[in-house]
All heavy atoms as an XYZ file, in Angstrom:
795
protein
N       0.824     -1.192      0.002
C      -0.024     -0.038     -0.008
C       0.844      1.215     -0.043
O       0.490      2.258     -0.516
C      -0.957     -0.040      1.210
C      -2.011     -1.167      1.130
C      -1.649      1.267      1.410
C      -3.149     -0.892      0.301
N       2.044      1.169      0.549
C       2.899      2.360      0.614
C       3.118      2.943     -0.761
O       3.112      4.195     -0.885
C       4.309      1.988      1.259
C       4.205      1.739      2.728
C       3.965      3.005      3.568
O       3.781      4.076      2.994
N       3.904      2.850      4.849
N       3.317      2.170     -1.737
C       3.571      2.719     -3.067
C       2.283      3.260     -3.707
O       2.346      3.770     -4.837
C       4.225      1.687     -3.949
C       3.413      0.456     -4.116
O       2.361      0.300     -3.514
N       3.874     -0.488     -4.951
N       1.190      3.139     -3.085
C      -0.119      3.603     -3.665
C      -0.483      4.967     -3.134
O      -1.443      5.622     -3.625
C      -1.247      2.653     -3.316
S      -1.038      0.957     -3.963
N       0.265      5.542     -2.248
C      -0.113      6.775     -1.557
C       0.640      7.907     -2.098
O       1.881      7.902     -2.230
C       0.066      6.680     -0.030
C      -0.301      7.988      0.636
C      -0.735      5.516      0.586
N      -0.033      8.983     -2.527
C       0.591     10.211     -2.982
C       0.128     11.365     -2.111
O      -1.059     11.485     -1.790
C       0.249     10.492     -4.433
C       0.666      9.449     -5.344
O       1.706      8.874     -5.169
N      -0.154      9.149     -6.334
N       0.980     12.238     -1.683
C       0.595     13.442     -0.991
C       0.305     14.552     -2.033
O       1.138     14.828     -2.833
C       1.653     13.912     -0.042
C       1.782     12.934      1.173
O       0.809     12.395      1.600
N       3.032     12.739      1.594
N      -0.769     15.219     -1.916
C      -1.127     16.330     -2.847
C      -1.770     17.397     -2.032
O      -2.155     17.273     -0.867
C      -2.135     15.890     -3.943
O      -3.297     15.369     -3.293
C      -1.554     14.740     -4.789
N      -1.857     18.567     -2.636
C      -2.504     19.777     -2.047
C      -3.802     20.012     -2.740
O      -3.797     19.992     -3.994
C      -1.577     20.965     -2.036
C      -0.421     20.769     -1.147
C       0.109     22.112     -0.641
C       1.203     21.796      0.330
N       1.237     22.677      1.361
N      -4.797     20.284     -2.028
C      -6.062     20.633     -2.596
C      -6.342     22.133     -2.394
O      -6.486     22.596     -1.318
C      -7.194     19.835     -1.875
C      -8.648     20.089     -2.254
C      -8.852     19.595     -3.683
C      -9.587     19.385     -1.307
N      -6.213     22.855     -3.491
C      -6.348     24.338     -3.512
C      -5.431     24.986     -2.500
O      -5.684     26.092     -2.045
C      -7.810     24.699     -3.146
O      -8.685     24.103     -4.035
N      -4.322     24.370     -2.173
C      -3.326     24.962     -1.343
C      -3.706     25.048      0.179
O      -2.977     25.500      0.980
N      -4.835     24.516      0.519
C      -5.306     24.593      1.912
C      -5.116     23.284      2.735
O      -4.826     23.342      3.897
C      -6.749     24.957      1.944
C      -7.079     26.383      1.527
C      -7.658     26.600      0.298
C      -6.683     27.436      2.321
C      -7.911     27.861     -0.099
C      -6.916     28.763      1.876
C      -7.551     28.973      0.678
N      -5.360     22.161      2.121
C      -5.369     20.891      2.814
C      -4.367     19.915      2.196
O      -4.252     19.817      0.986
C      -6.715     20.259      2.781
C      -7.829     21.149      3.389
C      -8.694     21.794      2.506
C      -7.935     21.300      4.761
C      -9.671     22.619      3.117
C      -8.921     22.036      5.329
C      -9.792     22.708      4.464
O     -10.770     23.519      4.931
N      -3.645     19.235      3.050
C      -2.865     18.134      2.593
C      -3.723     16.887      2.620
O      -4.280     16.580      3.718
C      -1.604     17.914      3.506
C      -0.557     18.928      3.240
O      -0.506     19.464      2.089
O       0.223     19.268      4.199
N      -3.838     16.166      1.578
C      -4.590     14.966      1.581
C      -3.762     13.839      0.985
O      -2.762     14.052      0.269
C      -5.934     15.095      0.728
C      -5.599     15.491     -0.695
C      -6.807     16.112      1.354
C      -6.789     15.450     -1.632
N      -4.175     12.612      1.283
C      -3.545     11.444      0.697
C      -4.524     10.835     -0.308
O      -5.626     10.536      0.057
C      -3.194     10.442      1.759
C      -2.066     10.895      2.667
C      -1.696      9.857      3.683
C      -0.566     10.378      4.455
N      -0.042      9.328      5.427
N      -4.033     10.667     -1.509
C      -4.883     10.133     -2.567
C      -4.375      8.684     -2.741
O      -3.158      8.460     -2.975
C      -4.806     10.892     -3.854
C      -5.540     10.195     -4.962
C      -5.204     12.324     -3.666
N      -5.266      7.742     -2.581
C      -4.855      6.365     -2.762
C      -5.390      5.847     -4.107
O      -6.554      5.856     -4.418
C      -5.481      5.469     -1.623
C      -5.109      4.003     -1.823
C      -5.006      5.938     -0.224
N      -4.416      5.359     -4.898
C      -4.733      4.816     -6.220
C      -4.162      3.426     -6.259
O      -3.000      3.247     -6.473
C      -4.134      5.702     -7.305
C      -4.639      7.065     -7.332
C      -3.993      7.866     -8.418
C      -4.502      9.292     -8.434
N      -3.817     10.171     -9.451
N      -5.076      2.463     -6.009
C      -4.640      1.066     -6.042
C      -5.571      0.251     -6.940
O      -6.690      0.663     -7.201
C      -4.725      0.451     -4.635
S      -3.463      1.168     -3.526
N      -5.130     -0.869     -7.310
C      -5.851     -1.716     -8.239
C      -6.710     -2.724     -7.407
O      -7.548     -3.423     -7.952
C      -4.880     -2.510     -9.167
C      -5.705     -3.297    -10.151
C      -4.018     -1.497     -9.857
N      -6.527     -2.732     -6.106
C      -7.182     -3.779     -5.258
C      -8.707     -3.597     -5.347
O      -9.188     -2.503     -5.240
C      -6.739     -3.651     -3.780
C      -7.534     -4.465     -2.876
C      -7.424     -5.854     -2.867
C      -8.463     -3.913     -2.008
C      -8.175     -6.620     -2.007
C      -9.197     -4.694     -1.199
C      -9.057     -6.021     -1.135
O      -9.793     -6.832     -0.362
N      -9.393     -4.736     -5.466
C     -10.820     -4.763     -5.432
C     -11.193     -5.989     -4.505
O     -10.749     -7.067     -4.804
C     -11.427     -4.921     -6.834
C     -12.951     -4.998     -6.769
C     -13.465     -5.204     -8.186
N     -14.865     -5.515     -8.129
C     -15.825     -4.667     -8.466
N     -15.542     -3.471     -8.834
N     -17.091     -5.081     -8.351
N     -11.977     -5.718     -3.509
C     -12.330     -6.847     -2.624
C     -13.201     -7.885     -3.323
O     -13.876     -7.582     -4.317
C     -13.180     -6.197     -1.489
C     -13.487     -4.855     -1.952
C     -12.566     -4.457     -3.089
N     -13.223     -9.098     -2.775
C     -13.987    -10.193     -3.378
C     -15.477     -9.874     -3.147
O     -15.870     -9.015     -2.405
C     -13.636    -11.486     -2.697
O     -14.108    -11.470     -1.365
N     -16.323    -10.587     -3.911
C     -17.750    -10.422     -3.728
C     -18.263    -10.729     -2.350
O     -19.096    -10.067     -1.762
C     -18.495    -11.234     -4.714
C     -18.392    -10.733     -6.142
C     -17.774    -11.503     -7.124
C     -18.903     -9.511     -6.524
C     -17.633    -11.048     -8.434
C     -18.762     -9.017     -7.772
C     -18.120     -9.807     -8.732
O     -17.982     -9.291    -10.017
N     -17.635    -11.706     -1.717
C     -17.926    -12.090     -0.339
C     -17.657    -10.963      0.620
O     -18.509    -10.654      1.474
C     -17.117    -13.343      0.067
C     -17.491    -13.858      1.456
O     -18.681    -14.029      1.675
O     -16.579    -14.109      2.252
N     -16.510    -10.271      0.480
C     -16.173     -9.157      1.307
C     -17.104     -7.984      1.022
O     -17.602     -7.296      1.974
C     -14.688     -8.748      1.135
C     -14.412     -7.483      1.880
C     -13.784     -9.907      1.585
N     -17.422     -7.762     -0.199
C     -18.340     -6.601     -0.514
C     -19.674     -6.863      0.037
O     -20.426     -5.955      0.568
C     -18.421     -6.387     -2.015
C     -17.118     -5.749     -2.572
S     -17.297     -5.174     -4.293
C     -17.386     -6.721     -5.169
N     -20.148     -8.171      0.099
C     -21.446     -8.487      0.718
C     -21.406     -8.297      2.180
O     -22.374     -7.877      2.818
C     -21.863     -9.899      0.369
C     -22.357    -10.079     -1.102
C     -22.459    -11.601     -1.408
C     -23.697     -9.364     -1.271
N     -20.274     -8.593      2.822
C     -20.140     -8.280      4.258
C     -20.274     -6.804      4.547
O     -20.912     -6.394      5.479
C     -18.805     -8.813      4.781
C     -18.799    -10.269      4.824
C     -17.459    -10.793      5.374
N     -17.340    -12.206      5.000
C     -16.213    -12.832      5.045
N     -15.106    -12.251      5.399
N     -16.166    -14.079      4.710
N     -19.608     -6.000      3.698
C     -19.760     -4.509      3.880
C     -21.209     -4.137      3.715
O     -21.698     -3.292      4.507
C     -18.918     -3.797      2.798
C     -17.493     -3.557      3.208
C     -16.427     -4.081      2.475
C     -17.167     -2.716      4.329
C     -15.132     -3.857      2.840
C     -15.836     -2.451      4.679
C     -14.856     -3.041      3.928
N     -21.854     -4.677      2.680
C     -23.285     -4.335      2.474
C     -24.142     -4.709      3.647
O     -24.992     -3.889      4.094
C     -23.825     -4.999      1.161
C     -25.271     -4.784      0.965
C     -25.678     -3.582      0.372
C     -26.193     -5.690      1.388
C     -27.039     -3.395      0.173
C     -27.582     -5.445      1.208
C     -27.972     -4.273      0.625
O     -29.340     -4.093      0.458
N     -23.971     -5.909      4.162
C     -24.775     -6.381      5.245
C     -24.565     -5.526      6.525
O     -25.568     -5.122      7.201
N     -23.317     -5.203      6.796
C     -23.043     -4.337      7.976
C     -23.603     -2.922      7.765
O     -24.099     -2.301      8.750
C     -21.535     -4.294      8.185
C     -20.878     -5.593      8.706
C     -19.408     -5.537      8.653
C     -21.389     -5.868     10.136
N     -23.527     -2.427      6.597
C     -24.082     -1.080      6.294
C     -25.555     -1.101      6.583
O     -26.096     -0.170      7.220
C     -23.688     -0.668      4.864
C     -24.543      0.602      4.434
C     -24.054      1.830      4.851
C     -25.644      0.516      3.667
C     -24.690      3.027      4.404
C     -26.308      1.601      3.306
C     -25.912      2.884      3.727
O     -26.584      3.966      3.382
N     -26.278     -2.038      5.935
C     -27.709     -2.113      6.153
C     -28.131     -2.297      7.582
O     -29.103     -1.705      8.041
C     -28.279     -3.191      5.235
C     -28.317     -2.952      3.812
C     -29.201     -1.850      3.351
C     -30.585     -2.279      3.285
N     -31.466     -1.289      2.661
N     -27.364     -3.056      8.313
C     -27.671     -3.318      9.709
C     -27.414     -2.084     10.503
O     -28.279     -1.697     11.420
C     -26.728     -4.420     10.267
C     -27.075     -4.928     11.601
C     -28.251     -5.966     11.593
O     -28.623     -6.382     10.493
N     -28.726     -6.330     12.732
N     -26.374     -1.292     10.220
C     -26.133     -0.042     10.930
C     -27.167      1.015     10.591
O     -27.613      1.765     11.507
C     -24.745      0.481     10.545
N     -27.618      1.070      9.324
C     -28.525      2.156      8.921
C     -29.976      1.802      9.162
O     -30.804      2.613      9.694
C     -28.309      2.495      7.445
C     -29.386      3.458      6.939
C     -26.941      3.095      7.265
N     -30.360      0.602      8.861
C     -31.768      0.156      8.924
C     -32.088     -0.760     10.103
O     -33.297     -0.981     10.308
C     -32.138     -0.569      7.612
S     -31.895      0.466      6.154
N     -31.115     -1.321     10.740
C     -31.368     -2.226     11.809
C     -31.602     -3.644     11.271
O     -31.229     -3.953     10.099
N     -32.057     -4.595     12.082
C     -32.200     -5.976     11.670
C     -33.075     -6.118     10.392
O     -34.048     -5.305     10.213
C     -32.828     -6.668     12.821
C     -32.428     -5.837     14.033
C     -32.372     -4.416     13.509
N     -32.797     -7.092      9.597
C     -33.588     -7.361      8.336
C     -34.981     -7.832      8.696
O     -35.096     -8.907      9.314
C     -32.826     -8.327      7.465
S     -33.623     -8.701      5.965
N     -35.940     -7.142      8.291
C     -37.370     -7.486      8.536
C     -38.121     -7.704      7.174
O     -39.329     -7.971      7.174
C     -38.142     -6.446      9.301
C     -37.460     -6.083     10.602
C     -37.944     -6.984     11.750
N     -37.401     -6.486     13.055
C     -36.549     -7.123     13.806
N     -36.159     -8.293     13.396
N     -36.108     -6.644     14.867
N     -37.411     -7.622      6.104
C     -38.079     -7.763      4.764
C     -38.101     -9.233      4.350
O     -37.323    -10.005      4.791
C     -37.268     -6.987      3.761
C     -37.312     -5.442      4.031
C     -36.600     -4.684      3.029
N     -36.630     -3.258      3.432
C     -35.938     -2.334      2.802
N     -35.204     -2.655      1.811
N     -36.048     -1.126      3.225
N     -38.991     -9.557      3.414
C     -38.989    -10.930      2.909
C     -37.881    -11.156      1.895
O     -37.410    -10.170      1.223
C     -40.373    -11.195      2.251
O     -40.573    -10.303      1.200
N     -37.442    -12.371      1.767
C     -36.356    -12.675      0.809
C     -36.742    -12.444     -0.625
O     -37.837    -12.918     -1.005
C     -35.925    -14.078      1.086
C     -34.588    -14.451      0.408
C     -34.079    -15.808      0.870
N     -32.727    -15.998      0.422
C     -32.359    -17.144     -0.134
N     -33.124    -18.200     -0.278
N     -31.122    -17.224     -0.520
N     -35.954    -11.845     -1.409
C     -36.262    -11.671     -2.854
C     -36.498    -12.987     -3.538
O     -36.000    -14.016     -3.076
C     -35.093    -10.933     -3.408
C     -34.427    -10.281     -2.273
C     -34.686    -11.181     -1.108
N     -37.162    -12.969     -4.656
C     -37.560    -14.135     -5.334
C     -36.343    -14.737     -6.149
O     -35.268    -14.250     -6.230
N     -36.668    -15.933     -6.668
C     -35.615    -16.743     -7.444
C     -34.968    -15.910     -8.579
O     -33.815    -16.109     -8.883
C     -36.342    -17.982     -7.965
C     -35.420    -18.847     -8.836
C     -34.496    -19.673     -8.212
C     -35.505    -18.835    -10.195
C     -33.637    -20.441     -8.971
C     -34.609    -19.556    -10.931
C     -33.723    -20.381    -10.359
N     -35.714    -15.079     -9.209
C     -35.273    -14.384    -10.420
C     -34.447    -13.143    -10.074
O     -34.025    -12.370    -10.936
C     -36.425    -14.000    -11.280
C     -37.057    -15.194    -11.810
C     -38.284    -15.678    -11.483
C     -36.527    -16.147    -12.728
N     -38.569    -16.815    -12.141
C     -37.498    -17.188    -12.938
C     -35.296    -16.307    -13.403
C     -37.271    -18.298    -13.762
C     -35.127    -17.404    -14.193
C     -36.131    -18.388    -14.411
N     -34.168    -12.937     -8.701
C     -33.340    -11.772     -8.341
C     -32.169    -12.346     -7.475
O     -32.135    -12.104     -6.272
C     -34.209    -10.818     -7.498
C     -33.402     -9.616     -7.031
O     -32.313     -9.357     -7.546
O     -33.943     -8.814     -6.211
N     -31.197    -12.974     -8.109
C     -30.097    -13.543     -7.373
C     -29.223    -12.532     -6.624
O     -28.825    -12.805     -5.510
C     -29.284    -14.288     -8.408
C     -29.624    -13.733     -9.672
C     -31.052    -13.185     -9.559
N     -29.001    -11.389     -7.221
C     -28.220    -10.408     -6.520
C     -28.960     -9.852     -5.281
O     -28.350     -9.725     -4.187
C     -27.899     -9.161     -7.490
C     -27.219     -8.035     -6.707
C     -27.054     -9.663     -8.617
N     -30.227     -9.698     -5.373
C     -31.023     -9.248     -4.191
C     -31.033    -10.351     -3.135
O     -30.975     -9.990     -1.923
N     -31.036    -11.600     -3.536
C     -31.009    -12.693     -2.565
C     -29.630    -12.682     -1.830
O     -29.595    -12.929     -0.613
C     -31.277    -14.036     -3.234
C     -32.716    -14.191     -3.704
C     -32.856    -15.403     -4.570
N     -32.751    -16.671     -3.859
C     -33.748    -17.321     -3.332
N     -34.986    -16.856     -3.453
N     -33.479    -18.471     -2.663
N     -28.571    -12.504     -2.600
C     -27.241    -12.492     -1.899
C     -27.170    -11.360     -0.963
O     -26.607    -11.484      0.156
C     -26.115    -12.366     -2.969
C     -25.772    -13.652     -3.684
C     -25.880    -13.767     -5.052
C     -25.416    -14.777     -2.931
C     -25.608    -14.906     -5.702
C     -25.097    -15.955     -3.606
C     -25.150    -15.981     -4.994
O     -24.881    -17.210     -5.664
N     -27.657    -10.178     -1.302
C     -27.611     -9.041     -0.479
C     -28.470     -9.264      0.784
O     -28.062     -8.924      1.959
C     -28.114     -7.761     -1.159
C     -27.112     -7.261     -2.193
C     -27.707     -6.020     -2.821
C     -26.737     -5.267     -3.688
N     -27.345     -4.048     -4.317
N     -29.645     -9.846      0.579
C     -30.558    -10.118      1.696
C     -29.953    -11.107      2.666
O     -30.005    -10.964      3.868
C     -31.911    -10.686      1.110
C     -32.912    -10.861      2.234
C     -33.941    -10.002      2.566
C     -33.137    -12.075      2.948
N     -34.676    -10.531      3.583
C     -34.201    -11.818      3.839
C     -32.500    -13.291      3.091
C     -34.643    -12.757      4.833
C     -32.982    -14.127      3.942
C     -34.053    -13.922      4.790
N     -29.329    -12.140      2.096
C     -28.673    -13.150      2.922
C     -27.538    -12.517      3.808
O     -27.355    -12.840      4.935
C     -28.057    -14.239      2.025
C     -29.121    -15.146      1.432
O     -30.268    -15.164      1.963
O     -28.794    -15.902      0.491
N     -26.745    -11.602      3.186
C     -25.657    -10.974      3.902
C     -26.212    -10.104      5.032
O     -25.614    -10.077      6.151
C     -24.840    -10.079      2.950
N     -27.324     -9.432      4.806
C     -27.957     -8.576      5.839
C     -28.675     -9.451      6.907
O     -28.467     -9.255      8.100
C     -28.862     -7.653      5.192
C     -29.576     -6.662      6.063
C     -29.272     -6.323      7.342
C     -30.751     -5.861      5.751
N     -30.144     -5.347      7.796
C     -31.033     -5.081      6.854
C     -31.540     -5.797      4.589
C     -32.127     -4.192      6.837
C     -32.608     -4.914      4.579
C     -32.875     -4.121      5.694
N     -29.355    -10.438      6.469
C     -30.180    -11.293      7.360
C     -29.370    -12.125      8.328
O     -29.702    -12.278      9.441
C     -31.093    -12.149      6.556
O     -31.817    -13.027      7.353
N     -28.155    -12.499      7.882
C     -27.297    -13.385      8.692
C     -26.791    -12.673      9.902
O     -26.324    -13.295     10.862
C     -26.279    -14.028      7.879
C     -24.911    -13.354      7.809
C     -23.844    -14.155      7.182
N     -24.253    -14.584      5.856
C     -23.570    -14.308      4.723
N     -22.458    -13.670      4.776
N     -24.104    -14.605      3.554
N     -26.912    -11.329      9.929
C     -26.423    -10.609     11.070
C     -27.397    -10.612     12.262
O     -27.110    -10.171     13.378
C     -26.127     -9.128     10.671
C     -24.978     -8.984      9.665
C     -24.886     -7.518      9.224
C     -23.693     -9.508     10.188
N     -28.583    -11.059     11.943
C     -29.584    -11.266     13.021
C     -29.950     -9.977     13.800
O     -30.233     -9.002     13.160
N     -29.845    -10.016     15.114
C     -30.224     -8.892     15.911
C     -29.041     -8.091     16.362
O     -29.114     -7.378     17.414
C     -30.951     -9.426     17.155
C     -32.257    -10.109     16.788
C     -33.280     -9.080     16.246
O     -33.380     -7.971     16.690
O     -34.075     -9.507     15.299
N     -28.042     -8.030     15.573
C     -26.809     -7.206     15.936
C     -27.272     -5.778     16.034
O     -28.063     -5.250     15.226
C     -25.757     -7.354     14.775
C     -24.508     -6.504     15.006
S     -23.399     -6.545     13.613
C     -22.511     -8.047     13.873
N     -26.726     -5.023     17.029
C     -27.093     -3.618     17.219
C     -26.509     -2.808     16.147
O     -25.461     -3.129     15.460
C     -26.659     -3.141     18.540
O     -25.257     -3.031     18.596
N     -27.109     -1.582     15.901
C     -26.484     -0.653     14.893
C     -25.033     -0.268     15.304
O     -24.232     -0.115     14.436
C     -27.423      0.601     14.826
O     -28.656      0.240     14.192
N     -24.843     -0.031     16.607
C     -23.521      0.363     16.999
C     -22.494     -0.732     16.724
O     -21.377     -0.460     16.300
C     -23.530      0.720     18.558
C     -24.368      1.991     18.881
C     -25.853      1.723     18.878
O     -26.302      0.567     19.028
O     -26.609      2.667     18.801
N     -22.893     -1.959     17.006
C     -21.931     -3.055     16.782
C     -21.640     -3.228     15.261
O     -20.549     -3.524     14.823
C     -22.494     -4.410     17.366
N     -22.700     -3.013     14.449
C     -22.534     -3.105     12.972
C     -21.575     -1.986     12.478
O     -20.726     -2.178     11.677
C     -23.870     -2.995     12.291
N     -21.714     -0.751     13.058
C     -20.825      0.341     12.697
C     -19.426      0.044     13.048
O     -18.515      0.287     12.267
C     -21.273      1.629     13.352
C     -22.560      2.262     12.816
S     -22.896      3.785     13.659
C     -24.622      3.641     13.925
N     -19.219     -0.545     14.232
C     -17.914     -0.869     14.753
C     -17.255     -1.934     13.782
O     -16.124     -1.853     13.425
C     -17.925     -1.357     16.165
O     -18.450     -0.355     16.965
C     -16.547     -1.722     16.655
N     -18.033     -2.975     13.512
C     -17.590     -4.055     12.635
C     -17.266     -3.544     11.277
O     -16.249     -3.984     10.690
C     -18.574     -5.232     12.578
N     -18.053     -2.624     10.707
C     -17.808     -2.052      9.401
C     -16.488     -1.287      9.426
O     -15.676     -1.393      8.490
C     -18.960     -1.070      9.037
C     -18.899     -0.580      7.641
C     -19.678     -1.147      6.628
C     -18.099      0.489      7.341
C     -19.651     -0.665      5.371
C     -18.083      0.968      5.991
C     -18.860      0.399      5.003
O     -18.800      0.860      3.777
N     -16.289     -0.441     10.491
C     -15.026      0.326     10.549
C     -13.831     -0.583     10.676
O     -12.819     -0.347     10.031
C     -15.115      1.290     11.748
N     -13.937     -1.654     11.469
C     -12.822     -2.591     11.601
C     -12.500     -3.320     10.278
O     -11.327     -3.486      9.865
C     -13.078     -3.625     12.694
C     -13.057     -3.022     14.133
C     -13.539     -4.101     15.110
C     -11.673     -2.437     14.483
N     -13.551     -3.697      9.584
C     -13.415     -4.334      8.283
C     -12.723     -3.394      7.292
O     -11.871     -3.771      6.524
C     -14.751     -4.808      7.835
C     -14.751     -5.662      6.541
C     -13.993     -6.965      6.722
C     -16.222     -5.980      6.081
N     -13.183     -2.127      7.356
C     -12.628     -1.133      6.480
C     -11.108     -0.867      6.760
O     -10.266     -0.689      5.843
C     -13.389      0.176      6.625
O     -12.890      1.162      5.782
N     -10.765     -0.835      8.021
C      -9.373     -0.649      8.410
C      -8.512     -1.784      7.941
O      -7.384     -1.596      7.395
C      -9.229     -0.508      9.946
C      -9.735      0.807     10.513
C      -9.728      0.772     12.051
C      -8.833      1.966      9.979
N      -9.069     -3.035      8.071
C      -8.309     -4.147      7.564
C      -8.121     -4.086      6.023
O      -7.076     -4.479      5.524
C      -8.982     -5.430      7.910
C      -8.510     -5.997      9.223
C      -9.085     -7.396      9.445
N      -9.661     -7.369     10.752
C     -10.946     -7.603     11.047
N     -11.741     -8.045     10.113
N     -11.377     -7.532     12.256
N      -9.091     -3.613      5.357
C      -8.989     -3.473      3.968
C      -7.906     -2.469      3.552
O      -7.115     -2.750      2.651
C     -10.323     -2.985      3.314
N      -7.865     -1.377      4.252
C      -6.866     -0.370      3.926
C      -5.519     -0.790      4.319
O      -4.437     -0.434      3.627
N      -5.341     -1.459      5.357
C      -4.035     -1.906      5.858
C      -3.433     -3.099      5.105
O      -2.270     -3.148      4.795
C      -4.067     -2.286      7.379
C      -2.741     -2.490      8.032
C      -2.830     -2.611      9.486
C      -1.487     -2.746     10.092
N      -1.520     -2.849     11.585
N      -4.249     -4.058      4.852
C      -3.754     -5.320      4.323
C      -4.136     -5.516      2.759
O      -3.517     -6.264      2.089
C      -4.229     -6.519      5.067
C      -3.766     -6.406      6.484
C      -4.701     -6.202      7.530
C      -2.477     -6.517      6.856
C      -4.315     -6.174      8.832
C      -2.043     -6.462      8.179
C      -2.968     -6.265      9.165
O      -2.561     -6.149     10.428
N      -5.232     -4.888      2.375
C      -5.625     -5.135      0.976
C      -6.226     -6.479      0.734
O      -6.537     -6.871     -0.351
N      -6.348     -7.280      1.786
C      -6.956     -8.597      1.599
C      -7.532     -8.968      2.964
O      -7.297     -8.354      3.980
C      -5.973     -9.642      1.167
C      -4.801     -9.800      2.070
C      -3.766    -10.744      1.497
O      -4.068    -11.445      0.582
N      -2.601    -10.845      2.051
N      -8.285    -10.038      2.995
C      -9.085    -10.370      4.225
C      -8.856    -11.793      4.528
O      -8.735    -12.677      3.722
C     -10.566    -10.124      4.049
C     -10.848     -8.750      3.728
C     -10.881     -8.268      2.454
C     -11.107     -7.840      4.790
C     -11.111     -6.923      2.159
C     -11.397     -6.535      4.499
C     -11.424     -6.046      3.146
N      -8.792    -12.082      5.878
C      -8.859    -13.450      6.378
C     -10.266    -13.793      6.672
O     -10.944    -13.151      7.485
C      -7.974    -13.549      7.605
C      -7.947    -14.954      8.227
O      -8.399    -15.867      7.514
O      -7.414    -15.071      9.324
N     -10.767    -14.833      6.074
C     -12.187    -15.175      6.171
C     -12.687    -15.319      7.587
O     -13.768    -14.832      7.923
C     -12.458    -16.515      5.384
C     -13.854    -16.948      5.348
C     -14.003    -18.234      4.516
N     -15.339    -18.529      4.354
C     -16.089    -18.155      3.342
N     -15.528    -17.513      2.378
N     -17.327    -18.525      3.238
N     -11.886    -15.844      8.514
C     -12.332    -16.042      9.861
C     -12.346    -14.716     10.678
O     -13.132    -14.605     11.623
C     -11.417    -16.978     10.605
C     -11.474    -18.374     10.016
O     -12.578    -18.749      9.398
O     -10.523    -19.104     10.089
N     -11.592    -13.710     10.279
C     -11.572    -12.519     11.016
C     -12.583    -11.415     10.591
O     -12.829    -10.507     11.266
C     -10.198    -11.851     10.857
C      -9.069    -12.613     11.490
C      -7.766    -12.032     11.265
O      -7.626    -10.957     10.560
N      -6.746    -12.554     11.804
N     -13.308    -11.653      9.485
C     -14.269    -10.657      9.050
C     -15.723    -11.009      9.317
O     -16.602    -10.278      8.898
C     -14.124    -10.445      7.488
O     -14.231    -11.693      6.873
C     -12.671     -9.880      7.213
N     -16.003    -12.142      9.979
C     -17.408    -12.466     10.227
C     -17.895    -11.836     11.482
O     -17.125    -11.461     12.333
C     -17.564    -14.005     10.251
O     -16.652    -14.570     11.262
C     -17.367    -14.628      8.952
Protein backbone atom coordinates (compact mmCIF):
# COMPACT_ATOMS: atom_id res chain seq x y z
CA UNK A 1 0.00 0.00 0.00
CA UNK A 2 2.93 2.36 0.63
CA UNK A 3 3.58 2.71 -3.08
CA UNK A 4 -0.09 3.59 -3.66
CA UNK A 5 -0.14 6.77 -1.56
CA UNK A 6 0.59 10.22 -2.97
CA UNK A 7 0.58 13.46 -1.00
CA UNK A 8 -1.12 16.29 -2.83
CA UNK A 9 -2.49 19.72 -2.03
CA UNK A 10 -6.11 20.62 -2.58
CA UNK A 11 -6.37 24.32 -3.50
CA UNK A 12 -3.33 24.97 -1.31
CA UNK A 13 -5.32 24.59 1.93
CA UNK A 14 -5.34 20.90 2.82
CA UNK A 15 -2.83 18.12 2.59
CA UNK A 16 -4.61 14.97 1.56
CA UNK A 17 -3.55 11.45 0.71
CA UNK A 18 -4.87 10.09 -2.55
CA UNK A 19 -4.87 6.33 -2.73
CA UNK A 20 -4.73 4.83 -6.19
CA UNK A 21 -4.65 1.06 -6.02
CA UNK A 22 -5.87 -1.73 -8.21
CA UNK A 23 -7.18 -3.77 -5.25
CA UNK A 24 -10.83 -4.78 -5.42
CA UNK A 25 -12.36 -6.85 -2.61
CA UNK A 26 -14.00 -10.16 -3.37
CA UNK A 27 -17.77 -10.39 -3.74
CA UNK A 28 -17.93 -12.10 -0.35
CA UNK A 29 -16.19 -9.15 1.33
CA UNK A 30 -18.34 -6.61 -0.52
CA UNK A 31 -21.44 -8.47 0.68
CA UNK A 32 -20.13 -8.28 4.25
CA UNK A 33 -19.74 -4.52 3.85
CA UNK A 34 -23.28 -4.32 2.46
CA UNK A 35 -24.79 -6.37 5.28
CA UNK A 36 -23.03 -4.33 7.97
CA UNK A 37 -24.06 -1.07 6.30
CA UNK A 38 -27.72 -2.09 6.12
CA UNK A 39 -27.63 -3.33 9.72
CA UNK A 40 -26.13 -0.03 10.91
CA UNK A 41 -28.53 2.17 8.94
CA UNK A 42 -31.77 0.17 8.91
CA UNK A 43 -31.39 -2.25 11.82
CA UNK A 44 -32.20 -5.97 11.64
CA UNK A 45 -33.57 -7.33 8.36
CA UNK A 46 -37.37 -7.52 8.51
CA UNK A 47 -38.05 -7.76 4.77
CA UNK A 48 -39.01 -10.91 2.90
CA UNK A 49 -36.33 -12.66 0.86
CA UNK A 50 -36.28 -11.66 -2.84
CA UNK A 51 -37.53 -14.15 -5.37
CA UNK A 52 -35.65 -16.72 -7.42
CA UNK A 53 -35.24 -14.37 -10.39
CA UNK A 54 -33.34 -11.79 -8.31
CA UNK A 55 -30.09 -13.57 -7.36
CA UNK A 56 -28.21 -10.35 -6.52
CA UNK A 57 -31.04 -9.26 -4.22
CA UNK A 58 -30.99 -12.68 -2.56
CA UNK A 59 -27.24 -12.50 -1.92
CA UNK A 60 -27.62 -9.02 -0.44
CA UNK A 61 -30.59 -10.12 1.67
CA UNK A 62 -28.65 -13.15 2.94
CA UNK A 63 -25.66 -10.96 3.91
CA UNK A 64 -27.93 -8.60 5.84
CA UNK A 65 -30.20 -11.25 7.36
CA UNK A 66 -27.34 -13.38 8.70
CA UNK A 67 -26.41 -10.56 11.09
CA UNK A 68 -29.59 -11.27 13.05
CA UNK A 69 -30.24 -8.89 15.93
CA UNK A 70 -26.82 -7.20 15.91
CA UNK A 71 -27.13 -3.63 17.19
CA UNK A 72 -26.51 -0.66 14.91
CA UNK A 73 -23.52 0.38 17.03
CA UNK A 74 -21.95 -3.08 16.78
CA UNK A 75 -22.52 -3.07 13.01
CA UNK A 76 -20.85 0.34 12.69
CA UNK A 77 -17.88 -0.88 14.70
CA UNK A 78 -17.58 -4.07 12.65
CA UNK A 79 -17.82 -2.04 9.41
CA UNK A 80 -15.05 0.31 10.57
CA UNK A 81 -12.80 -2.59 11.59
CA UNK A 82 -13.39 -4.35 8.28
CA UNK A 83 -12.61 -1.12 6.46
CA UNK A 84 -9.37 -0.65 8.42
CA UNK A 85 -8.28 -4.17 7.56
CA UNK A 86 -9.00 -3.47 3.91
CA UNK A 87 -6.85 -0.34 3.94
CA UNK A 88 -4.01 -1.91 5.87
CA UNK A 89 -3.75 -5.30 4.26
CA UNK A 90 -5.66 -5.12 1.00
CA UNK A 91 -6.95 -8.61 1.64
CA UNK A 92 -9.05 -10.38 4.23
CA UNK A 93 -8.84 -13.43 6.38
CA UNK A 94 -12.20 -15.19 6.15
CA UNK A 95 -12.35 -16.02 9.87
CA UNK A 96 -11.56 -12.48 11.02
CA UNK A 97 -14.27 -10.67 9.03
CA UNK A 98 -17.39 -12.47 10.23
